[in-house]
C-alpha positions in Angstrom: -7.4 -12.1 16.4 -9.1 -10.6 19.4 -11.4 -13.6 19.8 -8.5 -16.0 19.5 -6.5 -14.2 22.2 -9.6 -14.3 24.5 -10.2 -18.1 23.9 -6.5 -19.0 24.2 -5.6 -16.8 27.1 -4.7 -19.9 29.2 -2.6 -21.4 26.5 0.8 -19.6 26.5 2.1 -21.6 23.5 -0.8 -20.6 21.2 -0.5 -17.0 22.4 3.1 -17.0 21.4 2.2 -18.3 18.0 -0.4 -15.6 17.5 2.2 -13.0 18.7 4.8 -14.1 16.2 2.3 -14.2 13.3 1.7 -10.4 13.6 3.3 -8.6 16.5 1.8 -5.2 15.9 -1.8 -6.5 15.5 -1.4 -8.8 18.5 -0.4 -5.9 20.7 -3.3 -3.7 19.5 -5.9 -6.5 20.0 -4.5 -7.7 23.3 -4.5 -4.2 24.8 -8.1 -3.7 23.5 -9.3 -7.0 25.1 -7.2 -6.7 28.3 -10.1 -5.4 30.4 -11.9 -8.7 29.8 -9.0 -10.9 30.9 -7.6 -8.7 33.6 -6.4 -10.7 36.7 -5.4 -13.7 34.7 -1.8 -14.5 35.4 -0.9 -15.2 31.8 -2.7 -12.0 30.7 -0.8 -9.9 33.3 2.5 -11.4 32.1 1.7 -10.5 28.5 0.6 -7.0 29.4 3.9 -6.3 31.0 5.8 -7.9 28.1 3.9 -6.0 25.4 3.8 -2.6 27.1 7.3 -2.5 28.6 9.0 0.5 26.8 12.3 -0.4 25.3 14.7 1.4 23.1 16.3 -1.8 21.9 16.2 -2.5 18.2 15.5 -6.1 17.2 17.6 -7.3 14.3 15.6 -10.5 13.9 16.9 -14.0 13.5 19.9 -15.0 11.4 17.5 -16.5 8.9 15.7 -13.2 8.5 18.9 -11.3 8.0 20.1 -13.8 5.3 16.7 -13.5 3.6 16.9 -9.7 3.5 20.5 -9.9 2.2 19.8 -12.4 -0.5 16.5 -10.8 -1.6 18.2 -7.4 -1.8 21.0 -8.8 -4.0 18.7 -10.7 -6.3 16.4 -7.6 -6.6 19.5 -5.5 -7.5 20.6 -8.0 -10.1 17.1 -8.0 -11.6 17.3 -4.2 -11.8 20.6 -4.5 -13.6 19.3 -6.8 -16.3 19.0 -4.1 -18.9 22.7 -3.4 -18.6 23.7 -7.0 -18.3 21.6 -8.3 -21.2 21.5 -5.1 -23.4 17.8 -4.7 -22.9 16.1 -1.4 -23.7 15.6 0.4 -20.4 12.5 2.3 -21.7 10.9 -1.1 -22.4 12.1 -3.0 -19.4 11.4 -0.7 -16.4 7.8 0.3 -17.2 6.9 -3.3 -17.5 9.0 -4.9 -14.7 9.6 -2.3 -12.0 6.8 -3.6 -9.8 8.4 -7.1 -10.0 11.5 -5.7 -8.3 9.5 -5.2 -5.2 6.2 -7.1 -4.7 7.4 -10.7 -5.3 10.2 -10.3 -2.8 7.9 -8.9 -0.1 5.4 -11.7 -0.9 8.1 -14.3 -0.5 9.1 -12.8 2.9 5.6 -13.1 4.3 5.0 -16.5 2.7 8.1 -17.7 4.5 7.3 -16.0 7.8 3.7 -17.3 7.8 4.8 -20.8 6.8 2.4 -21.1 3.9 1.9 -24.6 2.5 3.9 -25.5 -0.6 0.7 -25.5 -2.7 -0.2 -21.9 -1.6 3.4 -20.8 -2.4 3.2 -22.5 -5.8 -0.1 -20.7 -6.6 1.3 -17.3 -5.6 4.5 -17.9 -7.5 2.6 -19.2 -10.5 0.3 -16.1 -10.5 3.4 -13.8 -10.4 5.1 -15.6 -13.2 2.0 -15.5 -15.4 1.8 -11.7 -14.9 5.5 -11.4 -15.6 5.3 -13.4 -18.9 2.1 -11.8 -20.0 3.2 -8.2 -19.4 6.5 -8.7 -21.3 4.7 -10.2 -24.4 2.4 -7.2 -24.9 3.0 -4.8 -27.8 5.3 -1.8 -27.3 3.8 0.5 -24.7 4.8 3.5 -26.8 2.3 2.6 -29.5 -0.3 0.7 -27.5 -2.6 2.3 -24.9 -3.8 -1.0 -23.6 -0.3 -2.1 -22.9 0.4 1.1 -21.0 -2.8 0.6 -19.0 -1.7 -3.0 -18.2 1.7 -1.7 -17.0 -0.1 0.9 -14.8 -2.7 -1.5 -13.3 -0.6 -4.7 -12.9 1.1 -3.5 -9.6 -2.4 -3.8 -8.0 -2.5 -7.5 -8.9 0.9 -8.0 -7.4 -0.3 -6.0 -4.4 -3.2 -8.5 -4.0 -0.7 -11.4 -4.1 1.3 -9.7 -1.4 -1.9 -9.3 0.6 -2.6 -13.0 0.3 0.9 -13.9 1.5 0.6 -11.4 4.4 -2.7 -12.8 5.6 -1.4 -16.4 5.5 -3.9 -18.9 6.8 -6.2 -16.2 8.1 -7.1 -14.9 4.6 -10.8 -14.7 5.3 -10.4 -12.7 8.4 -11.1 -9.0 7.6 -9.1 -7.8 10.5 -6.1 -9.4 8.9 -6.8 -7.3 5.8 -7.0 -4.2 7.9 -3.7 -5.1 9.3 -2.4 -5.3 5.8 -3.6 -1.8 5.1 -1.9 -0.6 8.3 1.3 -2.4 7.2 1.2 -0.5 3.9 1.1 2.8 5.8 3.9 1.7 8.1 5.9 0.6 5.1 5.6 3.9 3.4 6.7 5.7 6.5 9.7 3.5 7.1 10.7 3.5 3.4 10.5 7.3 3.3 12.8 7.5 6.3 15.3 5.1 4.6 15.0 7.0 1.3 15.9 10.2 3.1 18.9 8.5 4.8 20.0 7.1 1.5 19.7 10.5 -0.2 21.7 12.2 2.5 24.4 9.5 2.4 24.5 9.8 -1.4 25.0 13.5 -1.3 27.7 13.3 1.3 29.6 10.4 -0.4 29.6 12.0 -3.8 30.6 15.4 -2.3 33.5 13.9 -0.3 34.9 12.1 -3.3 34.6 15.1 -5.5 36.7 17.1 -3.0 39.6 14.7 -3.7 39.2 14.7 -7.5 37.1 11.6 -8.0 33.8 11.9 -9.9 31.9 8.8 -8.9 28.4 9.9 -9.9 28.1 7.4 -12.8 29.6 4.5 -10.9 27.5 5.2 -7.8 24.3 5.5 -9.8 24.9 2.3 -11.8 26.0 0.1 -8.9 25.1 1.5 -5.5 21.8 3.2 -6.2 20.6 0.5 -8.6 21.1 -2.1 -5.9 20.0 0.1 -3.1 16.6 1.3 -4.3 15.0 -2.2 -4.7 16.3 -3.2 -1.3 14.6 -0.3 0.5 11.1 -1.8 0.6 12.6 -5.2 1.6 14.6 -3.7 4.5 11.7 -1.4 5.5 9.4 -4.5 5.7 11.9 -6.4 7.8 12.3 -3.4 10.2 8.5 -2.8 10.6 7.8 -6.5 11.3 10.7 -7.0 13.6 10.3 -3.6 15.4 6.6 -2.6 15.3 7.3 0.0 18.0 9.4 2.0 15.5 6.4 3.2 13.5 3.2 2.1 15.2 3.1 5.4 17.0 4.3 7.5 14.2 1.8 6.3 11.5 -1.3 7.2 13.5 0.2 10.7 14.3 0.9 11.3 10.6 -2.7 10.2 9.7 -4.2 12.5 12.3 -2.0 15.5 11.3 -2.4 15.1 7.5 -6.2 14.3 7.4 -7.3 17.8 8.6 -4.5 19.4 6.5 -5.6 17.6 3.3 -9.2 18.5 4.1 -8.3 22.2 4.2 -6.1 21.9 1.1 -8.9 20.3 -0.9 -11.5 22.9 0.1 -9.1 25.7 -0.9 -8.0 23.9 -4.1 -11.6 23.4 -5.3 -12.3 27.1 -4.6 -9.1 28.1 -6.5 -10.1 26.1 -9.6 -13.0 28.5 -10.1 -10.6 31.4 -10.6 -7.7 29.5 -12.3 -9.2 29.2 -15.8 -8.2 25.5 -15.7 -10.7 22.7 -15.8 -10.6 18.9 -16.2 -13.2 19.0 -19.0 -10.9 20.3 -21.7 -7.4 19.8 -20.2 -6.3 16.2 -20.4 -3.2 16.7 -18.2 -5.2 18.5 -15.6 -7.7 15.6 -15.5 -4.9 13.2 -15.0 -3.5 15.2 -12.1 -7.0 15.5 -10.7 -7.4 11.7 -10.7 -4.0 11.2 -9.1 -5.0 13.7 -6.4 -8.2 11.7 -5.9 -6.4 8.4 -5.5 -3.9 9.9 -3.0 -6.7 11.3 -0.8 -8.6 8.0 -0.9 -5.5 6.2 0.2 -5.1 8.6 3.1 -8.8 8.1 4.1 -8.4 4.3 4.0 -5.2 4.3 5.9 -6.6 6.7 8.5 -9.7 4.4 9.0 -7.4 1.3 9.2 -5.4 3.1 11.9 -8.5 4.2 13.8 -10.5 0.9 13.5 -8.7 -0.8 16.5 -9.4 1.9 19.1 -12.0 4.3 20.2 -11.5 7.7 18.6 -12.6 11.2 19.6 -15.6 12.6 17.8 -13.5 15.3 16.1 -11.4 12.6 14.4 -14.6 11.0 13.0 -15.9 14.3 11.8 -12.6 15.0 9.9 -12.8 11.6 8.2 -16.5 12.2 7.3 -15.9 15.7 5.9 -12.8 14.5 4.1 -14.7 11.6 2.5 -17.5 14.1 1.6 -15.2 16.5 -0.1 -13.5 13.6 -1.9 -16.9 12.6 -3.2 -17.2 16.1 -4.8 -13.7 15.7 -6.3 -14.6 12.3 -7.7 -17.9 13.7 -9.0 -16.0 16.4 -10.9 -13.5 13.9 -12.3 -16.4 11.5 -13.3 -18.3 14.2 -15.1 -15.2 15.4 -16.9 -14.3 12.0 -18.3 -18.0 11.4 -19.3 -17.9 14.8 -21.1 -14.7 13.8 -22.9 -16.2 10.4 -24.0 -19.3 12.1 -25.3 -17.3 14.7 -27.2 -14.4 12.7 -28.6 -15.5 9.1 -28.4 -14.4 5.9 -26.6 -10.7 5.1 -26.1 -9.1 2.5 -23.8 -7.7 5.3 -21.5 -11.1 7.0 -21.2 -13.0 3.8 -20.4 -10.3 2.8 -17.8 -10.6 6.2 -16.1 -14.4 6.2 -16.3 -14.5 2.7 -14.7 -12.2 3.4 -11.9 -13.9 6.7 -11.1 -17.3 5.0 -10.9 -15.9 2.3 -8.6 -14.2 4.8 -6.3 -17.3 7.0 -6.2 -19.5 4.1 -5.1 -16.9 3.1 -2.5 -16.6 6.7 -1.2 -20.4 7.0 -0.9 -20.7 3.8 1.1 -17.8 4.8 3.4 -19.3 8.3 3.8 -22.7 6.8 4.8 -21.1 4.5 7.4 -18.9 7.3 8.7 -22.0 9.5 9.2 -23.6 6.7 11.2 -20.6 6.6 13.5 -21.0 10.3 14.3 -24.4 9.5 16.0 -23.1 6.4 17.7 -25.3 4.1 15.5 -22.3 2.3 14.1 -18.8 1.5 15.4 -15.8 2.8 13.5 -14.8 -0.9 13.0 -17.6 -1.2 10.5 -16.0 1.4 8.3 -12.8 -0.7 8.2 -14.9 -3.8 7.4 -16.6 -2.0 4.5 -13.3 -0.8 3.1 -12.0 -4.4 3.1 -15.1 -6.0 1.8 -15.1 -3.6 -1.2 -11.5 -4.2 -2.2 -12.3 -7.2 -4.5 -14.2 -4.8 -6.8 -10.9 -3.0 -7.5 -9.3 -6.4 -8.1 -11.9 -7.5 -10.6 -11.7 -4.2 -12.5 -7.9 -4.5 -12.6 -8.2 -8.0 -14.1 -10.5 -6.6 -16.8 -8.1 -3.7 -17.6 -5.0 -5.9 -17.7 -6.3 -9.0 -19.5 -9.5 -8.1 -21.2 -8.9 -4.6 -22.5 -6.1 -5.6 -24.9 -8.4 -8.2 -26.5 -11.5 -5.8 -26.7 -9.5 -2.9 -28.1 -7.3 -5.1 -30.4 -4.1 -4.3 -28.4 -4.3 -0.7 -29.5 
């Protein structure tokens, strides 16, 4: 987008279109390139417009509000399908919970980015295929491959969301970095909304209980069941309409938690030596170990996405490098543990899936660590780290395709 801003600096109409396509990214890129266009009348007007501090909250257009309202109601009705159609909840929710979120967010961005009818049809068709396929798999209680498909399918829907988010600029890696930043902002805003909903729930139930009304069951079945699916939709709307709400909070959170997680990991790895626990013989411990690994990797990628649009102090780069290095050690332990379990107890769908994703993450982390090391000596810009993260993402997508669609065939739906 930076090149487009620079080339269209004398075309106010095109600049306005760029701004409306992604307000947060436009502001970052414009401020970064301002020194090159300083003195231009249009550029000066945009600088004042973008950097004027305002406490006003934008509630978007009437169309956006109607979209949020309708999408929230439809998502809530979908969440109520087990009660409305007497469907087993333990079968419905593991398979379909991701469909209560991602398709609605993808529809929002497809509408906002004015995707062509053909592109919308492809995205909708891919989502429907995933929905039908997942709900025709054997019972997840007796099939490991079905369980793996349920766990991995949200990543496919996340990719569809990313395509809708990128719009016509799908091949632009900066747009994908913007998508990673959006995910971080979405998590922050959704967490705030969840906290507010939890507080309101406690107060409401408490007030009614004081006057003799026990509304817990009604509140859970109708208010909560409709409210929870709407939180990501509302959070997306707020982050896109008001980028100033979280675009300063998210970088602060990344900078605070990166060193804290680094210290925690070092202490945790040291504590394992004295705990008597190990991922080689304890299946649950290995599972938690891998969840920790995925969480730390997400933090690294989010931190890099946040830092890739600006120059960062050297200490920030060192923390990211050390964090990625420690995470490589964690990944190595997890990889050796799952290899040990396969050699001792044989091949199962779960073990192969964990082995594959650990290998993929290890390679990715090593590549990121190498480029981060180069940034410490000034040989490479931090933007190259973000580029590497984005270019490697299709590997995860391909592996997810294999786990969701090929594993059930290879292992006989067991």
